[in-house]
PAZAPA-4460 file (N, C-alpha, C; in steps of 0.05 Angstrom, whole numbers, plus 32768, in hexadecimal, padded with zeros to 4 digits):
% residues 136
    n_x    n_y    n_z   ca_x   ca_y   ca_z    c_x    c_y    c_z   seq   type   mol
   8059   8198   7EB8   803F   8190   7EC2   8037   81A1   7EDA     1      X     A
   801E   81A8   7EDB   8014   81B9   7EF1   800F   81A8   7F0A     2      X     A
   8013   81B4   7F21   800E   81A6   7F3B   7FF2   819C   7F3C     3      X     A
   7FDF   81AC   7F33   7FC3   81A3   7F34   7FBE   8189   7F24     4      X     A
   7FCC   8187   7F0D   7FCA   816E   7EFD   7FD5   8156   7F0D     5      X     A
   7FEC   815A   7F1A   7FF8   8145   7F2A   7FE5   813D   7F41     6      X     A
   7FDA   8150   7F4E   7FC7   814A   7F64   7FAF   813A   7F5A     7      X     A
   7FA4   8142   7F43   7F8D   8134   7F38   7F94   8118   7F30     8      X     A
   7FAC   8114   7F24   7FB5   80FA   7F1C   7FB8   80E7   7F34     9      X     A
   7FC4   80F2   7F49   7FC7   80E1   7F62   7FAB   80DA   7F6D    10      X     A
   7F99   80ED   7F6D   7F7E   80E8   7F77   7F70   80D2   7F67    11      X     A
   7F76   80D0   7F4D   7F6A   80BC   7F3C   7F79   80A1   7F3F    12      X     A
   7F93   80A2   7F3F   7FA4   8089   7F3F   7FA4   807A   7F59    13      X     A
   7FA8   8088   7F6F   7FAD   807B   7F89   7F96   8068   7F92    14      X     A
   7F7D   8070   7F91   7F68   805F   7F9B   7F66   8044   7F8C    15      X     A
   7F70   8042   7F74   7F6E   8029   7F65   7F89   801C   7F60    16      X     A
   7F9D   8023   7F70   7FB8   8018   7F6A   7FBA   7FFA   7F6E    17      X     A
   7FA8   7FED   7F7D   7FA8   7FD0   7F80   7F99   7FC3   7F69    18      X     A
   7F8A   7FD3   7F59   7F7A   7FC8   7F43   7F86   7FCC   7F27    19      X     A
   7F92   7FE4   7F23   7F9D   7FEA   7F09   7FB6   7FFB   7F0C    20      X     A
   7FC5   7FFC   7EF6   7FDE   800B   7EF7   7FD9   8029   7EFA    21      X     A
   7FED   8037   7F06   7FEC   8053   7F09   7FF8   8061   7EF0    22      X     A
   7FF5   807B   7EEE   8001   808A   7ED8   801E   8092   7EE0    23      X     A
   8031   808D   7ECF   804D   8092   7ED6   8058   80AC   7ECA    24      X     A
   8047   80BA   7EBB   8051   80D3   7EAE   8054   80EA   7EC1    25      X     A
   804C   80E8   7EDB   804F   80FD   7EEE   8069   80FA   7EFF    26      X     A
   8079   80E5   7EF8   8091   80DF   7F07   80AA   80E3   7EF6    27      X     A
   80C0   80EB   7F02   80D9   80ED   7EF4   80E4   80D1   7EEF    28      X     A
   80F6   80CE   7EDC   8101   80B4   7ED5   8113   80A9   7EEC    29      X     A
   811D   80BB   7EFD   812E   80B3   7F13   8120   80B5   7F2E    30      X     A
   8106   80B1   7F2E   80F6   80B2   7F47   8102   80A2   7F5D    31      X     A
   8103   80AD   7F75   810D   809F   7F8D   80F4   8097   7F9E    32      X     A
   80F4   807E   7FA6   80DD   8074   7FB7   80E8   8067   7FD0    33      X     A
   80DA   806C   7FE6   80E2   805F   7FFF   80C8   805B   8010    34      X     A
   80C6   8043   801B   80B1   803D   802F   80BF   802B   8044    35      X     A
   80B1   8022   8058   80BE   8013   806E   80CB   7FF9   8065    36      X     A
   80C6   7FEF   804D   80D3   7FD6   8045   80E3   7FD8   802B    37      X     A
   80DF   7FEE   801C   80ED   7FF1   8002   80FA   800C   7FFF    38      X     A
   8111   800C   7FF1   811E   8025   7FEA   812A   8020   7FCE    39      X     A
   8123   8031   7FBB   812F   802E   7FA0   812B   8048   7F90    40      X     A
   8138   8048   7F79   8137   805F   7F67   8132   8054   7F4B    41      X     A
   8127   8065   7F3A   8121   8061   7F1D   8104   8059   7F18    42      X     A
   80FA   8063   7F03   80DE   805E   7EFC   80D8   8041   7EF6    43      X     A
   80EB   8032   7EEB   80E6   8016   7EE6   80E0   8007   7F00    44      X     A
   80F0   800C   7F14   80EC   8000   7F2E   80D2   8009   7F3B    45      X     A
   80CB   8022   7F37   80B2   802D   7F41   809A   801F   7F35    46      X     A
   809C   8019   7F1B   8087   800A   7F0D   8085   7FEE   7F19    47      X     A
   809B   7FE2   7F1E   809C   7FC6   7F29   808E   7FC5   7F44    48      X     A
   8092   7FD9   7F55   8086   7FD7   7F70   8067   7FD8   7F6E    49      X     A
   805D   7FE8   7F5B   8040   7FE9   7F58   8035   7FCF   7F4C    50      X     A
   8044   7FC4   7F39   803C   7FAA   7F2D   803C   7F95   7F43    51      X     A
   8050   7F95   7F54   8052   7F82   7F6A   803B   7F85   7F7E    52      X     A
   8034   7F9D   7F84   801D   7FA2   7F96   8004   7F96   7F8B    53      X     A
   7FFF   7F9A   7F71   7FE7   7F8F   7F65   7FE8   7F70   7F64    54      X     A
   7FFF   7F65   7F5D   8002   7F48   7F5B   7FFD   7F3B   7F76    55      X     A
   800B   7F44   7F8A   8008   7F38   7FA5   7FEC   7F3E   7FB1    56      X     A
   7FE1   7F55   7FAA   7FC7   7F5C   7FB4   7FB2   7F48   7FAA    57      X     A
   7FB4   7F41   7F90   7FA1   7F2D   7F84   7FA6   7F11   7F8E    58      X     A
   7FC0   7F0B   7F93   7FC7   7EF0   7F9B   7FC0   7EEA   7FB9    59      X     A
   7FC4   7EFD   7FCA   7FC2   7EF8   7FE7   7FA9   7F04   7FF4    60      X     A
   7F99   7F14   7FE6   7F83   7F21   7FF3   7F69   7F1C   7FE3    61      X     A
   7F53   7F19   7FF2   7F38   7F17   7FE5   7F2D   7F33   7FE1    62      X     A
   7F36   7F46   7FF3   7F2E   7F62   7FF1   7F47   7F72   7FF8    63      X     A
   7F4C   7F88   7FE9   7F63   7F99   7FF0   7F5C   7FB5   7FE5    64      X     A
   7F5E   7FC9   7FF7   7F57   7FE4   7FF0   7F6C   7FF8   7FF9    65      X     A
   7F6F   800D   7FE9   7F80   8023   7FEF   7F6D   803B   7FF1    66      X     A
   7F66   8042   800A   7F53   8058   800F   7F63   8072   8010    67      X     A
   7F5F   8083   7FFD   7F6C   809D   7FFC   7F5B   80B1   800B    68      X     A
   7F66   80BD   8020   7F57   80D0   8030   7F5B   80ED   8027    69      X     A
   7F73   80F4   801F   7F79   810F   8018   7F92   8111   8008    70      X     A
   7F93   8123   7FF4   7FAB   8129   7FE5   7FAC   8147   7FE3    71      X     A
   7FC2   8153   7FEC   7FC4   8170   7FEA   7FE1   8179   7FE8    72      X     A
   7FE5   8190   7FDD   7FFF   819D   7FDC   8003   81AA   7FF7    73      X     A
   8018   81A2   8005   801D   81AC   8020   8034   81C0   8021    74      X     A
   8044   81C2   800C   805A   81D5   8009   805E   81DA   7FEC    75      X     A
   8071   81EC   7FE6   8075   81F4   7FCA   807B   81DC   7FB8    76      X     A
   808A   81C8   7FC2   8093   81B1   7FB2   808A   8196   7FBF    77      X     A
   8076   8196   7FCF   806E   817D   7FDD   8050   8178   7FDB    78      X     A
   8049   8160   7FD5   802D   8156   7FD6   802C   8140   7FEB    79      X     A
   8017   8141   7FFB   8013   812D   8010   7FF9   811E   800B    80      X     A
   7FFA   8104   800C   7FE2   80F3   8009   7FDF   80E2   8022    81      X     A
   7FC8   80E3   802E   7FC1   80D2   8046   7FAF   80BC   803D    82      X     A
   7FB5   80A3   8047   7FA7   808C   803D   7FA5   8076   8052    83      X     A
   7F95   8062   804C   7F92   8049   805C   7F93   8032   8049    84      X     A
   7FA2   801D   8050   7FA1   8003   8042   7F91   7FF0   8054    85      X     A
   7F7E   7FE2   8048   7F6E   7FCF   8057   7F67   7FB8   8044    86      X     A
   7F66   7FA0   8050   7F5F   7F89   803F   7F59   7F70   804F    87      X     A
   7F51   7F5B   8041   7F4B   7F41   804D   7F5D   7F2D   803F    88      X     A
   7F6D   7F1F   804F   7F7F   7F0A   8045   7F70   7EF2   803B    89      X     A
   7F7B   7EE5   8027   7F70   7ECD   801B   7F79   7EB5   802C    90      X     A
   7F6F   7EB4   8045   7F74   7E9E   8057   7F5A   7E96   8064    91      X     A
   7F57   7E7D   806E   7F3E   7E74   8079   7F33   7E86   8090    92      X     A
   7F45   7E91   80A0   7F3C   7EA2   80B6   7F38   7EBF   80AE    93      X     A
   7F3B   7EC5   8095   7F34   7EDF   8089   7F41   7EF7   8099    94      X     A
   7F5B   7EF4   809E   7F69   7F09   80AD   7F67   7F23   809E    95      X     A
   7F65   7F39   80AE   7F63   7F53   80A2   7F7D   7F63   80A6    96      X     A
   7F83   7F73   8092   7F9A   7F85   8094   7F90   7FA1   8093    97      X     A
   7F9D   7FB2   80A3   7F95   7FCE   80A4   7FAD   7FDF   80AE    98      X     A
   7FB4   7FF4   809F   7FC7   8007   80A9   7FC3   8021   809A    99      X     A
   7FCB   8037   80A8   7FC9   8051   809D   7FE5   805B   8095   100      X     A
   7FE6   806E   8083   7FFF   8079   807B   7FFC   8093   806C   101      X     A
   8012   809E   8064   8012   80B5   8053   8029   80B4   8040   102      X     A
   8025   80BF   8028   803A   80C1   8014   8042   80DE   8011   103      X     A
   805C   80E3   8011   8067   80FD   800C   8073   80FD   7FF0   104      X     A
   8069   810E   7FDF   8073   8110   7FC4   8081   812B   7FC1   105      X     A
   809A   812B   7FB7   80A8   8144   7FB1   80A9   8147   7F92   106      X     A
   80A5   815F   7F89   80A5   8163   7F6C   80B9   8179   7F64   107      X     A
   80C3   8177   7F4C   80D7   818A   7F42   80CA   81A2   7F34   108      X     A
   80DB   81B3   7F29   80D1   81CC   7F1C   80C1   81C6   7F03   109      X     A
   80C3   81AD   7EF8   80B3   81A5   7EE1   8098   819A   7EEA   110      X     A
   8093   8198   7F04   807A   818D   7F0F   807A   816F   7F0F   111      X     A
   8091   8162   7F0C   8092   8144   7F0D   809C   813B   7F28   112      X     A
   8090   8125   7F31   8098   811A   7F4C   80B2   810C   7F49   113      X     A
   80C6   8113   7F5A   80E0   8107   7F5A   80E5   80F7   7F74   114      X     A
   80D3   80F9   7F88   80D7   80EA   7FA0   80BB   80E2   7FAC   115      X     A
   80B9   80C9   7FB5   80A0   80BF   7FC1   80A9   80B0   7FDA   116      X     A
   80A1   80BA   7FF1   80A8   80AD   800B   808D   80A5   8018   117      X     A
   808A   808B   801F   8073   8082   802D   807A   807E   804B   118      X     A
   8068   8087   805C   806B   8083   8079   8052   8074   8082   119      X     A
   8057   805F   8092   8041   804F   809C   803D   8055   80BA   120      X     A
   8025   8050   80C4   801F   8055   80E1   8029   803F   80F3   121      X     A
   8034   8029   80E8   803F   8014   80F8   8055   8006   80E9   122      X     A
   8065   7FF6   80F8   807B   7FE7   80EC   8070   7FD1   80DA   123      X     A
   8080   7FC9   80C5   8077   7FB3   80B5   8072   7F99   80C5   124      X     A
   8082   7F94   80D9   807D   7F7C   80EA   8062   7F7D   80F8   125      X     A
   8059   7F94   8100   803F   7F97   810C   8029   7F92   80F8   126      X     A
   802D   7F9A   80E0   8019   7F95   80CA   8018   7F77   80C5   127      X     A
   802F   7F6A   80C3   8030   7F4D   80BE   8021   7F3D   80D4   128      X     A
   8022   7F46   80ED   8014   7F38   8102   7FF6   7F37   80FD   129      X     A
   7FEB   7F4A   80EF   7FCF   7F4A   80E8   7FC7   7F32   80D8   130      X     A
   7FDA   7F27   80C9   7FD5   7F10   80B7   7FCC   7EF7   80C7   131      X     A
   7FD3   7EF6   80E1   7FCE   7EDF   80F1   7FB6   7EE2   8103   132      X     A
   7FA9   7EF9   8102   7F92   7EFE   8113   7F79   7EF7   8103   133      X     A
   7F66   7EEC   8111   7F4C   7EE5   8104   7F3D   7EFF   80FE   134      X     A
   7F32   7F00   80E6   7F22   7F17   80DE   7F09   7F1A   80EE   135      X     A
   7EFF   7F32   80F1   7EE7   7F37   8101   7ECF   7F37   80F0   136      X     A
***
């Protein structure tokens, strides 16, 4: 697979990841994923995390968005995606959630992503505190 194809797929998939499933053909079967709360390997588990995001997104939020700001190849084998997650919780006080992050994707000689590391701009506990603040 060509790097340009992977870039285009990410640009299409990421903005709607809370609404519909992503395409998994750009990932290796032994994809490694890590974010501030999860670490795992294998495509089956990778699929589960995206299903879980959609499920909990629909259950706990009246609005939930993944705003993709930029996706670009930053090194020979690395793609970087900058994004923001924002939403409104399904609670009477309409608490809002907001955090920025970036995803680092590493790809192999076949052009398939074998590693996906998410970095957030704040700790998970700081994000959870937003759940108890009244929305503006």
